C-alpha positions as a Markdown table, in Angstrom:
| # | Residue | x | y | z |
|---|---|---|---|---|
| 1 | Unk | 0.0 | 0.0 | 0.0 |
| 2 | Unk | 1.4 | 3.4 | -1.0 |
| 3 | Unk | 0.7 | 6.3 | 1.5 |
| 4 | Unk | 0.3 | 9.7 | -0.1 |
| 5 | Unk | 2.0 | 12.7 | 1.5 |
| 6 | Unk | -1.3 | 14.3 | 2.3 |
| 7 | Unk | -2.5 | 11.2 | 4.1 |
| 8 | Unk | 0.6 | 10.7 | 6.3 |
| 9 | Unk | -0.9 | 12.5 | 9.3 |
| 10 | Unk | -3.9 | 10.2 | 9.4 |
| 11 | Unk | -1.7 | 7.1 | 9.4 |
| 12 | Unk | 0.7 | 8.6 | 12.0 |
| 13 | Unk | -2.2 | 9.3 | 14.3 |
| 14 | Unk | -3.5 | 5.8 | 13.8 |
| 15 | Unk | 0.0 | 4.3 | 14.6 |
| 16 | Unk | 0.3 | 6.3 | 17.8 |
| 17 | Unk | -3.2 | 5.1 | 19.0 |
| 18 | Unk | -2.7 | 1.4 | 18.2 |
| 19 | Unk | 1.0 | 0.6 | 18.1 |
| 20 | Unk | 1.2 | -0.5 | 21.7 |
| 21 | Unk | -1.8 | -2.8 | 21.5 |
| 22 | Unk | -0.6 | -4.2 | 18.2 |
| 23 | Unk | 2.8 | -5.1 | 19.6 |
| 24 | Unk | 1.3 | -6.6 | 22.7 |
| 25 | Unk | -1.0 | -8.7 | 20.6 |
| 26 | Unk | 1.9 | -9.9 | 18.4 |
| 27 | Unk | 3.7 | -11.2 | 21.5 |
| 28 | Unk | 0.6 | -13.0 | 22.6 |
| 29 | Unk | 0.0 | -14.5 | 19.2 |
| 30 | Unk | 3.6 | -15.7 | 18.9 |
| 31 | Unk | 3.0 | -17.9 | 22.0 |
| 32 | Unk | -0.4 | -19.2 | 21.0 |
| 33 | Unk | -0.9 | -21.6 | 18.1 |
| 34 | Unk | -4.0 | -21.1 | 15.9 |
| 35 | Unk | -6.6 | -23.7 | 16.7 |
| 36 | Unk | -7.8 | -26.1 | 14.0 |
| 37 | Unk | -11.3 | -25.8 | 12.7 |
| 38 | Unk | -13.6 | -28.2 | 14.5 |
| 39 | Unk | -15.1 | -29.5 | 11.3 |
| 40 | Unk | -13.8 | -30.3 | 7.8 |
| 41 | Unk | -16.1 | -29.9 | 4.8 |
| 42 | Unk | -16.0 | -32.4 | 2.0 |
| 43 | Unk | -17.2 | -30.5 | -1.1 |
| 44 | Unk | -16.4 | -33.5 | -3.4 |
| 45 | Unk | -19.4 | -35.3 | -1.8 |
| 46 | Unk | -21.9 | -32.5 | -2.3 |
| 47 | Unk | -24.7 | -33.0 | -4.7 |
| 48 | Unk | -25.5 | -30.6 | -7.6 |
| 49 | Unk | -29.2 | -31.4 | -6.8 |
| 50 | Unk | -29.1 | -29.5 | -3.5 |
| 51 | Unk | -28.2 | -26.2 | -1.9 |
| 52 | Unk | -25.2 | -27.0 | 0.3 |
| 53 | Unk | -23.1 | -24.6 | 2.3 |
| 54 | Unk | -20.1 | -24.7 | 4.6 |
| 55 | Unk | -18.9 | -21.9 | 6.9 |
| 56 | Unk | -15.1 | -21.7 | 6.4 |
| 57 | Unk | -14.7 | -18.9 | 9.0 |
| 58 | Unk | -15.6 | -15.3 | 9.4 |
| 59 | Unk | -17.6 | -14.2 | 6.3 |
| 60 | Unk | -16.2 | -16.8 | 4.0 |
| 61 | Unk | -18.9 | -19.3 | 3.0 |
| 62 | Unk | -18.5 | -22.0 | 0.3 |
| 63 | Unk | -21.7 | -22.7 | -1.5 |
| 64 | Unk | -23.0 | -25.3 | -4.0 |
| 65 | Unk | -26.2 | -23.7 | -5.3 |
| 66 | Unk | -27.7 | -26.5 | -7.4 |
| 67 | Unk | -24.4 | -26.9 | -9.4 |
| 68 | Unk | -23.3 | -23.2 | -9.1 |
| 69 | Unk | -20.2 | -23.0 | -6.9 |
| 70 | Unk | -19.7 | -19.7 | -5.0 |
| 71 | Unk | -17.3 | -18.4 | -2.4 |
| 72 | Unk | -18.2 | -15.3 | -0.4 |
| 73 | Unk | -15.9 | -12.6 | 1.1 |
| 74 | Unk | -12.7 | -14.6 | 0.8 |
| 75 | Unk | -10.3 | -14.4 | 3.8 |
| 76 | Unk | -8.4 | -17.7 | 4.2 |
| 77 | Unk | -5.0 | -16.6 | 5.4 |
| 78 | Unk | -3.6 | -16.5 | 8.9 |
| 79 | Unk | -3.6 | -12.7 | 9.1 |
| 80 | Unk | -5.7 | -10.0 | 7.5 |
| 81 | Unk | -4.6 | -6.3 | 7.1 |
| 82 | Unk | -2.1 | -4.1 | 5.4 |
| 83 | Unk | 0.9 | -5.7 | 3.6 |
| 84 | Unk | 4.1 | -3.8 | 4.3 |
| 85 | Unk | 7.4 | -5.2 | 3.0 |
| 86 | Unk | 5.9 | -8.6 | 2.6 |
| 87 | Unk | 4.4 | -8.7 | 6.1 |
| 88 | Unk | 0.7 | -8.6 | 6.8 |
| 89 | Unk | 0.0 | -6.2 | 9.7 |
| 90 | Unk | -3.4 | -6.9 | 11.2 |
| 91 | Unk | -5.5 | -9.3 | 13.2 |
| 92 | Unk | -4.5 | -13.0 | 13.3 |
| 93 | Unk | -7.0 | -15.8 | 13.1 |
| 94 | Unk | -8.3 | -17.5 | 16.3 |
| 95 | Unk | -9.2 | -20.6 | 14.3 |
| 96 | Unk | -7.8 | -22.0 | 11.1 |
| 97 | Unk | -10.0 | -21.9 | 8.0 |
| 98 | Unk | -12.0 | -25.0 | 7.6 |
| 99 | Unk | -10.6 | -25.4 | 4.1 |
| 100 | Unk | -7.3 | -24.0 | 2.8 |
| 101 | Unk | -7.2 | -22.2 | -0.5 |
| 102 | Unk | -5.6 | -25.3 | -2.2 |
| 103 | Unk | -8.5 | -27.4 | -1.0 |
| 104 | Unk | -11.3 | -25.3 | -2.6 |
| 105 | Unk | -13.2 | -26.9 | -5.5 |
| 106 | Unk | -13.4 | -25.2 | -8.9 |
| 107 | Unk | -15.4 | -22.0 | -8.4 |
| 108 | Unk | -17.9 | -20.3 | -10.7 |
| 109 | Unk | -17.7 | -17.0 | -8.8 |
| 110 | Unk | -16.3 | -15.2 | -5.8 |
| 111 | Unk | -18.6 | -12.6 | -4.3 |
| 112 | Unk | -17.1 | -9.6 | -2.5 |
| 113 | Unk | -19.6 | -7.6 | -0.4 |
| 114 | Unk | -17.2 | -4.7 | 0.3 |
| 115 | Unk | -13.5 | -3.7 | 0.5 |
| 116 | Unk | -12.8 | -4.2 | 4.2 |
| 117 | Unk | -9.8 | -6.3 | 4.7 |
| 118 | Unk | -11.5 | -9.0 | 6.7 |
| 119 | Unk | -14.0 | -9.5 | 3.8 |
| 120 | Unk | -11.7 | -8.8 | 0.8 |
| 121 | Unk | -8.2 | -10.3 | 1.5 |
| 122 | Unk | -6.1 | -9.6 | -1.5 |
| 123 | Unk | -3.7 | -12.4 | -0.5 |
| 124 | Unk | -6.5 | -14.9 | -0.8 |
| 125 | Unk | -7.8 | -13.4 | -4.0 |
| 126 | Unk | -4.4 | -13.6 | -5.6 |
| 127 | Unk | -4.4 | -17.4 | -5.2 |
| 128 | Unk | -7.8 | -18.0 | -6.7 |
| 129 | Unk | -7.9 | -19.1 | -10.3 |
| 130 | Unk | -8.1 | -16.2 | -12.8 |
| 131 | Unk | -11.0 | -17.9 | -14.6 |
| 132 | Unk | -13.2 | -17.4 | -11.5 |
| 133 | Unk | -16.0 | -14.8 | -12.1 |
| 134 | Unk | -15.4 | -12.0 | -9.6 |
| 135 | Unk | -18.6 | -10.1 | -8.5 |
| 136 | Unk | -18.2 | -7.0 | -6.5 |
| 137 | Unk | -20.1 | -3.9 | -5.3 |
| 138 | Unk | -19.8 | -0.5 | -7.0 |
| 139 | Unk | -16.3 | 1.1 | -7.1 |
| 140 | Unk | -14.5 | -2.1 | -6.1 |
| 141 | Unk | -13.5 | -3.4 | -9.5 |
| 142 | Unk | -9.8 | -2.4 | -9.0 |
| 143 | Unk | -9.5 | -5.0 | -6.2 |
| 144 | Unk | -10.3 | -7.9 | -8.6 |
| 145 | Unk | -8.6 | -6.7 | -11.8 |
| 146 | Unk | -6.5 | -9.9 | -12.0 |
| 147 | Unk | -9.7 | -11.9 | -12.8 |
| 148 | Unk | -10.6 | -12.4 | -16.5 |
| 149 | Unk | -14.4 | -12.0 | -15.8 |
| 150 | Unk | -15.6 | -9.2 | -13.5 |
| 151 | Unk | -18.9 | -7.7 | -12.7 |
| 152 | Unk | -19.4 | -4.5 | -10.7 |
| 153 | Unk | -23.0 | -4.0 | -9.3 |
| 154 | Unk | -25.0 | -1.2 | -7.8 |
| 155 | Unk | -27.9 | -2.1 | -5.5 |
| 156 | Unk | -30.6 | -3.6 | -7.7 |
| 157 | Unk | -28.3 | -4.6 | -10.5 |
| 158 | Unk | -27.6 | -8.3 | -11.2 |
| 159 | Unk | -25.4 | -10.7 | -13.2 |
| 160 | Unk | -25.9 | -14.4 | -14.2 |
| 161 | Unk | -23.3 | -16.9 | -13.0 |
| 162 | Unk | -23.7 | -20.4 | -14.4 |
| 163 | Unk | -27.5 | -20.3 | -14.2 |
| 164 | Unk | -27.7 | -18.4 | -10.9 |
| 165 | Unk | -28.8 | -14.8 | -10.7 |
| 166 | Unk | -26.7 | -12.7 | -8.4 |
| 167 | Unk | -28.2 | -9.3 | -7.4 |
| 168 | Unk | -26.5 | -6.6 | -5.2 |
| 169 | Unk | -28.8 | -5.5 | -2.4 |
| 170 | Unk | -28.9 | -2.8 | 0.3 |
| 171 | Unk | -27.3 | -3.2 | 3.7 |
| 172 | Unk | -26.3 | -0.7 | 6.5 |
| 173 | Unk | -22.5 | -0.4 | 6.6 |
| 174 | Unk | -19.7 | 1.5 | 4.9 |
| 175 | Unk | -17.1 | 0.8 | 2.2 |
| 176 | Unk | -13.8 | 2.5 | 2.9 |
| 177 | Unk | -10.7 | 0.2 | 2.7 |
| 178 | Unk | -8.1 | 2.6 | 4.1 |
| 179 | Unk | -8.1 | 5.5 | 6.6 |
| 180 | Unk | -8.4 | 8.0 | 3.7 |
| 181 | Unk | -10.6 | 6.0 | 1.4 |
| 182 | Unk | -14.3 | 7.1 | 1.4 |
| 183 | Unk | -15.7 | 6.3 | -2.0 |
| 184 | Unk | -16.3 | 2.6 | -2.3 |
| 185 | Unk | -19.6 | 0.8 | -2.5 |
| 186 | Unk | -20.8 | -1.9 | -0.2 |
| 187 | Unk | -23.8 | -4.3 | 0.0 |
| 188 | Unk | -25.1 | -7.8 | 0.2 |
| 189 | Unk | -26.2 | -10.3 | -2.5 |
| 190 | Unk | -29.5 | -12.0 | -3.3 |
| 191 | Unk | -28.7 | -15.3 | -5.1 |
| 192 | Unk | -31.5 | -17.2 | -6.8 |
| 193 | Unk | -31.8 | -20.4 | -8.8 |
| 194 | Unk | -34.4 | -23.0 | -9.4 |
| 195 | Unk | -37.0 | -21.2 | -7.3 |
| 196 | Unk | -34.7 | -21.0 | -4.3 |
| 197 | Unk | -33.1 | -17.9 | -2.8 |
| 198 | Unk | -30.1 | -17.2 | -0.5 |
| 199 | Unk | -29.2 | -13.8 | 1.0 |
| 200 | Unk | -25.6 | -13.1 | 1.8 |
| 201 | Unk | -25.6 | -10.1 | 4.0 |
| 202 | Unk | -21.9 | -9.3 | 3.9 |
| 203 | Unk | -21.4 | -6.8 | 6.8 |
| 204 | Unk | -24.3 | -4.8 | 8.2 |
| 205 | Unk | -25.7 | -3.1 | 11.2 |
| 206 | Unk | -29.4 | -3.5 | 11.8 |
| 207 | Unk | -31.5 | -2.4 | 8.9 |
| 208 | Unk | -35.1 | -2.7 | 7.7 |
| 209 | Unk | -33.8 | -3.0 | 4.1 |
| 210 | Unk | -34.0 | -6.8 | 4.2 |
| 211 | Unk | -37.7 | -6.7 | 5.0 |
| 212 | Unk | -38.3 | -5.4 | 1.4 |
| 213 | Unk | -37.4 | -8.9 | 0.1 |
| 214 | Unk | -40.3 | -10.5 | 1.9 |
| 215 | Unk | -42.8 | -9.3 | -0.8 |
| 216 | Unk | -40.5 | -10.3 | -3.6 |
| 217 | Unk | -39.3 | -13.8 | -2.9 |
| 218 | Unk | -39.2 | -16.6 | -0.3 |
| 219 | Unk | -35.7 | -16.5 | 1.1 |
| 220 | Unk | -34.5 | -20.0 | 2.0 |
| 221 | Unk | -31.3 | -19.1 | 3.7 |
| 222 | Unk | -30.0 | -15.8 | 5.2 |
| 223 | Unk | -26.3 | -15.6 | 5.8 |
| 224 | Unk | -25.9 | -12.8 | 8.3 |
| 225 | Unk | -23.2 | -11.3 | 10.6 |
| 226 | Unk | -23.6 | -11.7 | 14.3 |
| 227 | Unk | -20.3 | -10.5 | 15.7 |
| 228 | Unk | -18.0 | -7.4 | 16.3 |
| 229 | Unk | -20.8 | -5.4 | 17.8 |
| 230 | Unk | -19.0 | -4.3 | 21.0 |
| 231 | Unk | -18.4 | -1.4 | 20.7 |
| 232 | Unk | -19.1 | -1.3 | 16.9 |
| 233 | Unk | -22.9 | -1.6 | 17.1 |
| 234 | Unk | -23.3 | 1.3 | 14.6 |
| 235 | Unk | -21.6 | -0.9 | 11.9 |
| 236 | Unk | -22.2 | -4.5 | 13.0 |
| 237 | Unk | -25.5 | -6.1 | 14.0 |
| 238 | Unk | -25.6 | -8.0 | 17.3 |
| 239 | Unk | -27.1 | -11.5 | 17.4 |
| 240 | Unk | -30.6 | -10.4 | 18.4 |
| 241 | Unk | -30.7 | -7.9 | 15.5 |
| 242 | Unk | -29.6 | -10.5 | 13.0 |
| 243 | Unk | -32.3 | -12.8 | 14.2 |
| 244 | Unk | -34.8 | -10.0 | 13.8 |
| 245 | Unk | -33.6 | -9.3 | 10.3 |
| 246 | Unk | -34.0 | -13.0 | 9.4 |
| 247 | Unk | -37.5 | -12.9 | 10.7 |
| 248 | Unk | -38.4 | -9.6 | 8.9 |
| 249 | Unk | -37.2 | -10.9 | 5.5 |
| 250 | Unk | -39.0 | -14.2 | 6.1 |
| 251 | Unk | -36.0 | -16.4 | 5.7 |
| 252 | Unk | -36.5 | -20.0 | 6.7 |
| 253 | Unk | -33.0 | -20.6 | 8.0 |
| 254 | Unk | -30.1 | -18.4 | 9.2 |
| 255 | Unk | -26.4 | -19.1 | 8.8 |
| 256 | Unk | -24.6 | -16.9 | 11.3 |
| 257 | Unk | -21.1 | -15.6 | 10.4 |
| 258 | Unk | -18.6 | -12.8 | 11.1 |
| 259 | Unk | -17.8 | -14.1 | 14.6 |
| 260 | Unk | -15.3 | -16.3 | 16.5 |
| 261 | Unk | -12.6 | -16.1 | 13.7 |
| 262 | Unk | -10.6 | -12.8 | 14.2 |
| 263 | Unk | -10.4 | -10.6 | 17.3 |
| 264 | Unk | -12.1 | -7.5 | 16.0 |
| 265 | Unk | -14.1 | -6.4 | 19.1 |
| 266 | Unk | -14.5 | -6.8 | 22.8 |
| 267 | Unk | -17.1 | -9.6 | 23.1 |
| 268 | Unk | -15.8 | -13.1 | 23.9 |
| 269 | Unk | -15.6 | -15.5 | 21.0 |
| 270 | Unk | -18.4 | -17.7 | 22.1 |
| 271 | Unk | -20.8 | -15.0 | 23.1 |
| 272 | Unk | -22.4 | -14.2 | 19.6 |
| 273 | Unk | -23.6 | -17.8 | 19.0 |
| 274 | Unk | -24.9 | -18.2 | 22.6 |
| 275 | Unk | -26.9 | -15.0 | 22.3 |
| 276 | Unk | -28.2 | -16.0 | 18.9 |
| 277 | Unk | -29.5 | -19.4 | 20.2 |
| 278 | Unk | -31.1 | -17.6 | 23.2 |
| 279 | Unk | -32.9 | -15.2 | 20.8 |
| 280 | Unk | -34.0 | -18.1 | 18.6 |
| 281 | Unk | -35.5 | -20.1 | 21.5 |
| 282 | Unk | -37.7 | -22.9 | 20.3 |
| 283 | Unk | -36.8 | -22.0 | 16.7 |
| 284 | Unk | -33.1 | -22.8 | 17.2 |
| 285 | Unk | -33.5 | -25.4 | 14.5 |
| 286 | Unk | -33.5 | -22.6 | 12.0 |
| 287 | Unk | -29.8 | -21.9 | 12.9 |
| 288 | Unk | -28.0 | -23.7 | 10.1 |
| 289 | Unk | -24.4 | -23.9 | 11.5 |
| 290 | Unk | -22.8 | -23.0 | 14.7 |
| 291 | Unk | -19.1 | -23.9 | 14.3 |
| 292 | Unk | -16.4 | -23.3 | 11.6 |
| 293 | Unk | -16.4 | -26.0 | 9.0 |
| 294 | Unk | -20.0 | -27.3 | 9.6 |
| 295 | Unk | -21.8 | -28.2 | 6.4 |
| 296 | Unk | -25.5 | -27.8 | 5.9 |
| 297 | Unk | -27.9 | -28.7 | 3.1 |
| 298 | Unk | -31.4 | -27.2 | 2.5 |
| 299 | Unk | -34.0 | -29.8 | 3.5 |
| 300 | Unk | -35.6 | -30.7 | 0.2 |
| 301 | Unk | -38.6 | -32.6 | 1.6 |
| 302 | Unk | -40.1 | -29.5 | 3.3 |
| 303 | Unk | -39.7 | -27.5 | 0.0 |
| 304 | Unk | -41.4 | -30.2 | -2.0 |
| 305 | Unk | -44.4 | -29.9 | 0.3 |
| 306 | Unk | -44.3 | -26.1 | 0.0 |
| 307 | Unk | -44.3 | -26.3 | -3.8 |
| 308 | Unk | -47.2 | -28.7 | -3.7 |
| 309 | Unk | -49.2 | -26.4 | -1.5 |
| 310 | Unk | -48.5 | -23.4 | -3.7 |
| 311 | Unk | -49.5 | -25.4 | -6.8 |
| 312 | Unk | -52.8 | -26.5 | -5.1 |
| 313 | Unk | -53.5 | -23.0 | -4.0 |
| 314 | Unk | -53.0 | -21.7 | -7.6 |
| 315 | Unk | -55.3 | -24.4 | -9.0 |
| 316 | Unk | -58.0 | -23.5 | -6.4 |
| 317 | Unk | -57.8 | -19.8 | -7.4 |
| 318 | Unk | -58.2 | -20.7 | -11.0 |
């Protein structure tokens, strides 16, 4: 990263504020090994006749959407942050990624919700095949210029990826990548195929924007952030708010992410999931995964019944 002369004061101030904590954390990290992910996905066994997802850690989700392979917000290295002289300066993982980059299956597309370094790790992107279709929000195209196929979307715009429709949707966040960068887009994605729908929320504080989807489509799975809310509640939804957003958009299931992977805030690593399950109560069966590496498939039997009921209702109206 090149620092412009006019931006030096901003970075100097940031260094003064955070240098001591950074050095202390580096010492702690050097004495503590990164834990292995508790589960190991096996994408080679996934069927193209199902929607199957695995949470690889933080906001990185591997998805087989009826034969369309997608990877969200890739960050699969030990550290995220700024690269200076070949060293990445930034938070270290608490837990290893459930799959390493070399273990990923061939991808149809990588979806990047915004430019923040815990969602758009250039080191990870550099190791993905150039043939992968990169889909980003507005004003982020320069971050994926190495890919041969690229799509830059504003909210409401969409692109087709191997039979799946990927639409950029509104969230409540911000898009700057650096201290002096203020002009990048951000958002989530609505992914649809074969009458099924997945929402990937990227990063968001609480917003009513997701509730607009309820009148448009039945959302089968909402992938929403539940961590880094203390003290950043203005930018990151807490577990109760994410559960409320799932309910407001009418999503059948929720895959919680953006927690327990990097130390980005003050809440303990296990707190977000515990609070989410408490908020879900008797509906905790709607929580698709709870630990890194867990794999989940959309229950097809329930949806066949739903389709039959919709067809019967349509015939009755006729």
